[in-house]
N, C-alpha and C positions, 0 to 999 in steps of 0.2 A: 751413505753420502751425507754425513753430518758434520764432519770436522772441517775447520778452516784449512787445515793442511791439505786435505783432499781437494778443496776448492782450488787452491793454487796449483796442485798437481794436475788436475784435469785441464786446467787452463794451459799449463805447460805442455801437456800431452797433445792438446789441440794444436798448439803452435808447432810442436815437433812434426805432427802429421802434415800440416800445411807446408813446412819446410821440406819434408820428405817428398811431397808431390811436386814442388816447384824448383828446388835447387838443381836437380839433374837436368832440367830443361835449359839451364843457363850454362851447363858444363861444356867448356871448350878445352879444358885441360884434363889430362888423365888423373891427376891427383884428386879432382873433384868427384870422380867415380868412387875412390876410396872413402872420401868424406860421406858420400851418399850411402855407401854400404855400412859405415859406422853409425850413421844417423838412423838407418833402418833397424840395425840391431838394438841400438839404444831405445828407440821408440817401442819396439816389440817387448823389451824387458819392462819398460815403463807401463805398457798396457797390462802386462801380467801383474805387476805390483799393485796397480791401482784397481784392477778389476776383481782380484781375488778377495773374497769376503772372509775367508778363514784359511788356516794352514793347509787343510786338505786340498782346497782349490789351488793354492799356491804350489803345492808339491806336484799335483797332477799337471799343472801348466808347465812347471820346470821340466818334468819328465818329457813332455812333448817338445819343449823348446830347445833343450840341450842338443839333441840330435840334429835339429835344424841349424843351430849355430855351428856345430861341428862340421856339417856338410858344407856350409858356406865358407868357413875360414880355414879348416884343417884338412879337408879331403878334396880341396879344389884340384890338387895335382895328382891325387891318387885315382880319381875317376875320370872317365872321358868327359869332354865338355857337355855333351848332351845328357849323360847320366847325372852329372853333377847338378846341372840346372834343373833337370826334371825332378830329381829327388828333393832338392831344396824347395822347389815350388810346391811339391806335394806335401811336404812336412809343414811348410809355412801356411798352406791353406788349412790344414788340420788345426794348427795352432790358432790361427785367426778365427776360425769357426768356434773354437772353444772360448776364446775371449769374448767374441760377439754374443754368444749365448749367455754368458755371465752378465755382461753389461745390459743386455736386453731384459733379463729377468730383474735386474736392479731398477731399471727405468719403469717397468710395469708395477713395481712394488712401492714407488714413491707416493707420498701423500701430500707433499708440498713441492712447489717448483721454485728453485733458486738458481743462481748463476751456475752452480756446480752441475745441476741437472741439465741445464742448457748446453754446457760444454760437453757433457757426456753424450748427449743425444746427437750433437754434431759430429763428435768423434766416432760414434757408432756408424753414422751414415758414411763417413769417409773410409772407415775400416772395411765396410761392406764393398765399397768401390775398389779398394786395394785388393781384397780377397778375390773378387771377380777378375781383376787384372791378372793375378797369378794363375787363375784357371785358364784364361785366354792364352797366357804365356806358355803354359804346359801344352795346350792344344797345338800351338804354333810350333813348338819343339817336335811334337809327334808328327804334325802334318804342316810343312812349310808353306803350303798353298792355302791354308785355312782362311786367310784374310785377303781381300782384294786391296788395291791401292799400291803403295810403294814400300811395303814392309818386306824387307829381306833380312833374315836372321842368320848371322854367322856365329855359331855358338863358341867358336875358338877365338873370337875377337871381342874383347871386353867393351870396346867402344860401340860395337854393333849391338851387343846384348843390352847395353844401357840405353841406347837410342831407341831400340825396338820396345823396350819396357816402357819408356815414356810415351811412345805412340799408343801403346795399349792402355796406359793410364788415361790418356786423353779419350780414347774410344770408350773405355769403361764408364767414365764420368759423364760423357755426352749421352751414352745409352741410358745410364741410371736416371738422368734428368729428362730423358725422352726428347732431347733436342734433335738428335739424329741428323747431323749435317750431311751425311752420305759420302764424305770424302774417303772414309774408311769403313768397309763393311765386311761381315763374315760371309765366306763362300761355302764353308763346310756346314753340313746339316746340324751337327752337334753344337757348333759355335753359334749358329743362328738360334737354336733352341735356348741356349744359355743366355744369349743377348735378350731374347724376348722375356725370359724368366727374370732377368735383372731389371728390365724396364718396368715390369709389373710390380715387382717387390719394391722398387724405388718409389713408386706412387703409393703403394699400400703403406709404406713406412710413414709417409707424410699424413696419409688419411687415418692411420691407426695410432701410431706412437705420438707424433707431433700433435695431432688433434686432441689426444687424451691429455697431454701436458698442458695444452691451451685451456682445456676444460677445467683441469685442476686449478690452474692459475686464476681463472675467472671465478670459480666457486670459492676459492680462498679469499679473493678480494671482496666478494659479496658478503661472506661471513664476517669479515672485519667491519664492514659498514653496518 
């Protein structure tokens, strides 16, 4: 994380993630669903390009991501709606876990804190929330009654899948920040366990990663004095 190019790129990545989270919530037209899908694909490619530290990591990430992209755009009509969404979610979860591992290792190796590091740390936090969203989505596909509230998933309806995904993004981020409004809650045991796991890791991230970055920033400032 040394170049100015990466600084601009991580800032752009963070903006893309924010747009990815909020554009679909404003979607009242079908074409916005396509825009959201394109933005998601672009954001994931950006994640791989920025996170990979060498050619090996880039190639491994590409090997994981290409099947994901193929499932999303080319096999949508070849598979049943449930199979297409489930396979896409599973592949995307694997890809995001790979990206998060790389970014996390980079954050733990930094010796100075700059804007780039801050952007990367926020992006990692949001990526974790998106990854857990996809896990909840996969659970809901397998068990439609996994969540209480007004979530009804029709895998054959693009508008329904987009709307449910946004509901789960909301649930994921609320859980990760431990707000827990209670308007949407998991009823399936596995979903409850994962939600508890997410809440714990969300707090540990702040306590471990963010606290470490703050400590480095303070130490650097003291050394300059």
